N, C-alpha and C positions, 0 to 999 in steps of 0.2 A: 760527564761533559755533554752538554746539549748539542745535538748534531744540527748542522745548518740545513735549511730547506734546499732541495734540488730545484724547486720551482718558485719563481717570483712572479706574482701577478702584477700586471702593469696596465694602466689606461693606454689603449692603443693610440689615442690622440697625443699622448706625451712620449711615446716610444721613439727611439732613434730612427726607426723605419720611416716615420712621417715628419722628421725634423725639417726636411726640405719642402714640406707641403704635402697635402693629401694626395694619394695616388690618383691617376687619371680615371681609374675604374676601381672603386672599393668593393662593390658587390654587383652581381649580375643575376638577373632572372632569366631562366630559359623555360619557355612553354613547350614542353616536349610534344604535346598533341592537344588538339581541341576536342578530340573524341573522349567519351566518358562511358563507363559501364552503368551509370545512373542517368536518369532523365529528369533532374530536379526542376520543379515548377518555376523556381526563382532564378535559375542560372542565366548569366549574361553571355556565356560563351559556348556551352557544350554542344557537341555534335554526337550523333549515334556512334556507338563503339565500332560498328561494322561499316562505317562510311568509307568505302574504298577510294573514292575520289580524294577525300581529305588525306587518307593514308599515303596515297601516291605522291601528293604534293609536299609531304612533311620532309624536313631535313633528314638526310641520311646519318647513319652512325658516324661516318668519317667527317661529315660537315660539322656536326655538333662537337666532335673532338677538336677540330681545327679552331672553332670559336672558343672553346674552353682553354686551349693552349694559348691563344692570343690574349685572352682575359688574364691569364696568369702572367704573361709577359708585361702586362700593364699594371702589375702589382695587385690584382684582384685577390681578395681574401676569402670570399664565400660565394657560392652559387645556390640559387633557389630553383629546384625542379618543380614545376607546376603544370597545370593543364586547364581544361580537361582533367583527366585522370592520368598522371604521368606513368603509373605502373602498368598501363595498357601497352606501353612500348615494349616490344619483345626484346629490345636491347637495353632495357633499363639497368639491369645489373651491370652490364659492361660499361655503360656510361657513368654509373655511380662509382664503380671501382676506379675508373679512369680519373674522374674528378678528384677523388680522395688521394690517389697516387700523385696527382699534381700538387697536392698540399692544400686543397681547398676544403673549407667547411661546406657541408651540404645541408641545406634546409629543404625538406620535402613537404609539399602540400598534398594531402591525399584524403580519400574517404575511408581508407583502411580495408575496404572489402577485398582487395587483391593481395593483401599481405599474407604470404604463405609461411609455413615453418622454415623453409629454406631462406626466404628474405629476412625473417626475424633473426635467424642465425647469422646471416651476413651482416646485419646492422649491429649484432652483438660482437662479432669478430672485428669488423671494421666500422667503428662508430661514426655516425655522421658529424659529430661535434656540435650540432645544433639540434634543438628539440624538434622532433617531427610534429607537424601541425595537422590535426585531424578535424574535419567537419562532421558534427553529429546532428542528425535531423529528427531525433525523437527517442524517447525511452521505451516506447512500445512498438511492436511490429506494425500495428495499424497506423500510428502517427508517422513513423519513419517512412514506411512505404507509400503513404499518401503524399509525402514530399518528394521521394525519389522516383516514384512511378515504376519501380522494378520489383517484382516478386523475388523474395530471397535476399534482398539487399540488407535487410536488418540483421539476419543471422550472419551474413558474410562480414559485415562491418564489425560486429561485436566479436566475432572469431578473430579478426585481425587485431583488434584492440587488446584482446586477452593474450594473444601471442606476444605482443610488445610488453605487456605487464609481466608475463611469465619470464621473459628474458631481461627484464629490468632495463628496457630501452626507453630513454626519456622522451616523453611526448606531452603536448598540451592539446586541449580541445577548444573548439569554438562552436557556437550554435547559430541557427537561423530561426528567427521567430516567425512561425507560419500558423495559419488557422488550425492545422492539425496538431500542433504541439504546444500552443501558447499556454494551455492549462498544466503543462508538465514542467514549467520553469523551476519550481521549487525542488521537484524530484531530481531534475537534471543537475542543479547546483549542489544538491546534497551529495550526489555521486561524484561531481567534479572535485569537491573538497577532499575526497579520498585519494585523488591522484597526486602522488608526492611532488611531481614536477610543476604542478599548478601553484604550489607554495601558498595554499589556502586563499588564492585570489579568485574572484568570480570570473567566469568565461566572458569573452567578448561575443557580441551578437550582431548578426546582420539583420536589419529590419527596414532600412530605407533602401531597398534593393535597386541596383543599377539596371538600366535597360540593356538590350543586346548591344554589345560594343562594336559589332560589325554591322549593325543596322540591317540584319538579314532576315528578321522574322517579326513582322508587324503583329501577327496574331499572338505570338508569345509575349510581346511587349504589353499587350492589353491584359494578359494574365498577370504579368509582373506588377503592373500598376495596381491591380486589384488586391494583390498580396501585401503591398506596402502599408506599414502602419501610418496613421495620421501623425501630424506633428505632436498633438496632445497625447496620443497613445505612446509615442516614442519617448516623450518627456517622462511619462509615468514609469516607464521601464528604466530610463537613465537615472531617475531619482529614487529608485527603490532603496538605495543606500545613500541617502541625501547628503550626509556629512562627507562621505568619500567623494561624491560627485562634485560638491562645491569646492573641495580642496583641489581636486584635479583641474577644475575650471579656473581656479585662481592662478595656478601654475601656468596653465595654457594661455590665459589672457595676458599674463605678464610677459610671455615670450612671443606670442604670435598675433595678438589681436591689434590690427591697425589697417587702414586703407592700403590697398596694394598698388594703386595707380593704374595707368592705362596699359601696362604690359599684362598680357593674359596669363603668362606663366609666373605665378607668385610662389609656387612650391619649389622643391628641390629636384623635381624630375629632370633627368638628363644631365644632372651634375654629379659626376662620379658614380653613376649607376644607370641602368636601363634594362629593357626587357627584349629578349629575342623571341619572336613568335614562332609558331610551329613550322613556318614556311621560310624562315630566314630573314624576316623583316625586323629591323632593330628600331624600337620605339622608346620614347622617354619613360613610359610607365606601362603597367599591365593593360590599362583600359583604353588608351588613346590609339585609335586605328585610322585617324584621318589621313588621307593619302599625302598631305603636305607635311606630315609629322613622322613618317616612317622612312627608314634608310635600308636599302637592299644589301644585306651582307653577302649575297651570292655575287655581287658586283664590286663590293668594297670591303672595308675593314672596320672593326670596332674603334680603332684609333682615329680614323678619319671622321667617323660619325661623332665621336666625343670632342674632337678638336675643332671640327669645321661645321658639321651639319647641325648638331644640337645647339651650339651657342647662337647661331643665326636664327634658328627656330625660336629660341627663348626671347628674342628681341621683338617678336610679333606684337603689335599693339592692337587694341580693340578698336573696331570701326563701327560696331553696332551702336546706334544712338541710345537705345535703352540701357545697354551695358555701361556706356560712358556716363549716363545720367544717374545710374544707380550703383552698380558694382564698383566702379572706379572710386567712388566716394565712401563706400560702406565699410565701416570698421569691423563688421562681423565676418569679413571675407574668409578668415580661417575657419570659423565656426560653421559656415554654410557649405563648405567644400565645393563651392562653385569653381569650376576649372574647365580647361579646354576639353578634357576627356568626358566630363559630365555633359557639357554643351553638345559635343559631337554625338553622344549616344541619344540624347533627348531630341535634338533639333537638326543634326547634320551640319552644324557650323562649329566654329571655335569660340564664338563670343556672344552667344545668345543666353540671357539669364534663364536659369531653371527655377520656375516659381515654387515648385515643391521644396527645393533646398532652401529657398529664401524663407518660406514659412517655418521650416524646421529651425533655422537659425534664430528667427525673430521670437519664436515660442520659447526657446531656451533663454534668450537674452532677457525677455520679460520676466521669466522666473528668477533669473539671477539679479534682477534689478538694474540692468544696464540700459534698458529703454522703458519708456512708459507704455501704457496699454495701446494707444493709437499711434504711437511714434514709429517712424521708419528710420532705420539706422543710418541711411545715407543723408538724412537731414540733420543729424546730430553734429554739433560743432564742438562741444566740450567733451568729446569721447575719451581723450587722455585722462582728464580729471575723473571721469566715471570709472574707468578701469582702475585707476589708483585707489579710489575709494573702495571698490570691490575687492581688490587684491589685499588691501591692508585692513 
């Protein structure tokens, strides 16, 4: 007689848990620290590992536990620990175990350099239930450390990666395309195909790098701008697997491509999710640090932010004339990733168009046949018909 399965897999959106509607907080990001053991050229947030001022300002162990407990009370299902490098926190193990004991899945963003045999054993005994995400900056010591700026970081990262492999702990990797490693892309992807949890899928790449999200380092912003791929270079990377790229874009366009109107928040940030920064500020997404868009959890609660603060924030309308004449009417809005966070990092406002993002979107749209060579997307009237033709 065939035995019945003890486990039934079910779509969470159809589960009885969510029959009364989605939870107020489905997932939560917690930036445990902005400090990092690397000093990557392209990073938008990192501070030195030994920054004592930053460390003093960080949330305490008990403050983070309080936030995690409230998240669980709001039906949160998963937490992402990120940074900086979250493993720099001396209390990381305690926080990780606490979150898992609360029933949360844990997603860890790391460079893997601080993964020790002890931590690998911990992840083996108490699985995070989400694949660990590892950023890899090169296949050779020279290229890797040209990106991280730290001697020994190459060996440390690969030691951590091999510890996870030895313990059969699921992880995925992502890359950053930089001058030092651009020639290694084929070698990188050949190695990625051997990682069982990548499921033979290519890695994602950062190449249109964000500027400093705290607007704290103009000199580093100049470096980041020089590292960014041009729109044409980025298109060549995106279309290396042209058939897959077009298929993904057809699905994307059918779901998301349309003018967003004059509300500057057209994404889902702050709706059932949010990010707690290292110092207790709750913001709608990882990147947005504008003072009008952050809520102080040392004075309030996740519940109040999600029910009162974020909904009001999401009603903010664009006042910038250039934004209203272009972005409000542009049907490529989803493709260009123009958003308050990008505007804040680039210009210090919430609604100033980012020309770099505009060029990236128009370059891809021309390749896909959505606009003509000299056309601007905000001038297109028959955008719905064009999308239908492309999708079908």
